[in-house]
N, C-alpha and C positions, 0 to 999 in steps of 0.2 A: 468478501471482498477478496480475497487469494484463491479461490474458485474465480472471480470473475476478470485477476489478472489473468491466471493461466486461459482462462477461453479466449480475453482478447488477441493473446500473443498467439493464441493457436489459428487463431483467423487471419492475421497478418502478416506472422512468419510462423508456418509451425511447425521448423526444424529448429526454432529455437527453444519449447517447448523442453524438449531434453534438457537443455540446461538448465531450467529455469524449476525443474519438476523437484530437486531434492529440498528446494529453499521451499517453496511455496505448500509442497507437501507436509513437510516436517511443522513448517510457520500453521496449517491450516489442520494438521492434527491435535498441537497443542492448543491451537484455537477452541477445536471441537472438546478436548476434556476439560479445558476448565469450564465453559459453559455447562458441561456436563456435571460436572462436580459441583458446580455451586448451584446450579438446576434443583440436581440433586439433595444438597443440602438443606434449597429456600423451603421456608416453613409456608408462604405464598410465594404466588407469582404477582398478587398486587402493589402497588408501588404506590404514589402520593394520591390515584384516585381519579383524578382528574382523566380528560380526552386528552389526547395528542393532535393539533394540529397537523395535520397533511401537504407538503404541494406537491403537485406532479411532476415529476424527473422531466417529461415529456414536454415542456413548455418549450417556446421558440425565444423568453427571455434567456430560461436558462442553457438549450444549445446554441445560443448567441455567446452566453459569458466560457461556455467549454470549448467553443470554438477560438474565440481570444484568447484564452487562458494558454491551447492546445498551439495555435499561433506562434505565442512567447515565448514559449517551451523550445520548440524547432529553433528559433530565431536565437535564442539565449544559447543553445545547444553548441548550434553551427559556431558563432561567435569563440566560446570558452571554448570547445575542439582546437580552433585555431591556435591560440595563447597559449593554451595549456593543457596540450591530447594527454597526458595520464592520468592524471586526475580532475579534470576542471569537469568532464560529464558527471563525475561520481558526487562533485560539489554541487552542483544545478541541481540534479537530481534529491541530494537533500534536501534542497530549498523548496522546488517544487512542491515536492512529496507531501510536504509542510500543510498543502492546503488541498492537492487533487494527485491523484495514482495513477490514472487514466490517462492524463496527458503527457503523462513518462513513459508509462508504459508503449504506448503506442506510437510515440516518438524514437523510444530505444528499439522496441521490435521494428519499426521500419529503418530506423538508420544498419540494423545487423543482419535485415533483408537486402539492405544493399550494398553489401559488401564488409560493411564495420565488423569491427570485434566484439564479438558472441558474449566474451566473458566482460568487457565492458558494458556490454547493454543488460545480460543478467545483473551485475553488480549494481546497476543503478536502476534497475528495477526492483530488485531485494531493499536496497537502499531507500528507496522512495516507498516502498510498504512498510519500510520500517519507521521511518522518520512520521509517516499517516497514523500508523498503531498510536505512537507517542503521541503526537495532538488528541489523537480521541482522547487517551487515558487521560492526557488532562484535563480536556473537558469535563471526561466525567468523574474524576477525582475532588475537582475543582466546584462544581456544579449539582455533587450528589453527597447522600448521606456519609456518615464516617463509615458503615459497613459496605455499602457501593463502594467506598473507594477502597476499601482492601479488597473487595473480591476482584475489582477493576486493574490494581497495584500486581497483584496476583497474578492473573491471566495473563495481561502484559507482560508480566517479567520471563514468564514461560516462551510466548512467542518471538520476543528477542533474542533471548536465549537460543531459541531455535533455528531464529531467521539467522544472527551473525554465525551461527555454531557451522549450520550447511553452508551461509557463505564463504567462511575461513574454510574449512574441510574440503570445499568442492575446488 
């Protein structure tokens, strides 16, 4: 996810990449180190032994859902920006990030490209990514085994610390 977000920003507003790079670099490194560490410690890669059913992310239904969500994020962001110009966008980003990072990333990159605050856009993208990481952690911890729960919680803690630290220091 962290690399994908940087690529999305690069496509929409290349100058914003320098702003988000420290946080996404730190979160990406934390995720990679956690994954490497747990992979190294694992005695086997096989999990439950069953096959995982996958759906194509390129279906028309998925594209329509994303377009609707993206439009909703843009509308809510504009309304909140008018009424709460300081913290409003960050709250919207955190809430929207619970289900989708891409809509927030694209709308914030567009916002910064149109002359909006690069600091606000950066903070919103990082907050959305952290919120999305927490949701993924909660799903894995809630649905997985105790061993998976420990691994996911440790990795998520490292990612959250890296992202929040980079955001606060930046």
